[in-house]
C-alpha positions, -999 to +999 in steps of 0.1 A: +762-490-011+786-478+015+805-445+011+841-444+021+842-406+022+843-388+056+810-370+063+813-332+057+807-323+093+834-347+105+858-336+078+853-300+090+858-310+126+890-328+117+904-297+100+893-271+125+921-250+141+927-265+176+910-236+196+879-239+174+878-277+177+882-274+215+853-249+216+831-273+196+840-302+219+834-280+250+798-274+237+793-312+237+810-318+271+824-294+297+853-318+306+887-304+297+903-339+299+877-354+276+881-327+250+919-330+252+918-367+246+895-363+216+916-335+201+948-356+204+932-384+184+922-363+154+917-369+125+888-394+126+880-414+096+844-422+106+819-409+131+821-443+148+858-437+155+850-404+171+822-420+192+846-448+203+872-422+213+846-403+232+835-435+251+872-444+259+879-408+271+847-409+292+857-442+308+891-426+319+876-395+335+885-390+372+859-380+398+871-343+394+868-346+356+832-359+359+824-330+383+837-306+356+816-323+329+784-323+351+789-286+359+781-279+322+745-293+326+716-274+339+690-291+362+663-311+345+633-288+341+654-257+340+673-255+307+699-227+304+682-196+291+691-190+254+707-224+251+690-243+223+708-275+231+696-279+267+661-267+256+660-294+229+673-321+251+649-313+279+619-310+256+601-337+276+597-313+305+585-284+284+549-296+284+549-309+319+522-299+344+531-273+370+528-301+396+553-322+378+577-292+373+574-284+411+581-321+420+611-322+397+625-290+413+621-306+447+636-339+436+665-321+419+673-302+451+671-334+472+694-352+447+718-323+446+719-322+484+726-360+485+752-362+457+766-327+455+758-323+418+728-319+395+707-350+385+721-360+352+702-381+327+702-384+289+669-365+286+666-368+248+634-386+240+622-389+276+590-376+291+589-355+322+574-385+340+602-408+329+628-383+342+609-379+375+607-417+379+645-420+371+655-394+398+632-411+423+648-444+416+684-431+415+683-409+446+687-440+468+718-452+451+752-454+469+774-425+456+798-449+438+770-465+419+754-432+410+788-418+398+790-447+373+754-442+361+762-405+356+793-415+336+771-437+314+745-409+310+772-384+301+785-408+275+751-410+259+747-372+259+781-368+244+774-392+216+741-374+207+759-340+207+789-353+187+765-368+162+749-334+157+784-319+153+795-344+126+762-346+108+761-308+100+766-300+064 
């Protein structure tokens, strides 16, 4: 049986005062342009509508907008202190060996030097080794290709974070 009612978390998001809704979106993604587009399209009838709006907004972000979004993400292996979201998303690194953590730090620095921003990957459900392998693979990409991979990874992260927002009771 399919319910036609809006999930409680989504209903709450739809009715939040604009500043509170912007704050909730900013916790999902640091891009002002992305949040502005999602706010403008409220209310959403279904979570899928919200996710589709997120994907469309992500596709339209400029290079500057993407840089703003990436600035909200800590390096892999170094989640923001006191931030349960980054700690949860990077759980795959929490049990990593000291050698793997040191290698990730080195790879993060090399990546950041090459591209001018943190290595960004949808870390949810990935092991430390998988994240290390991904940065090793992606560090050789041309900047334009890497920017589009980052856009895709940000879109995945945003969907996961929006799902948490709309599934709250």
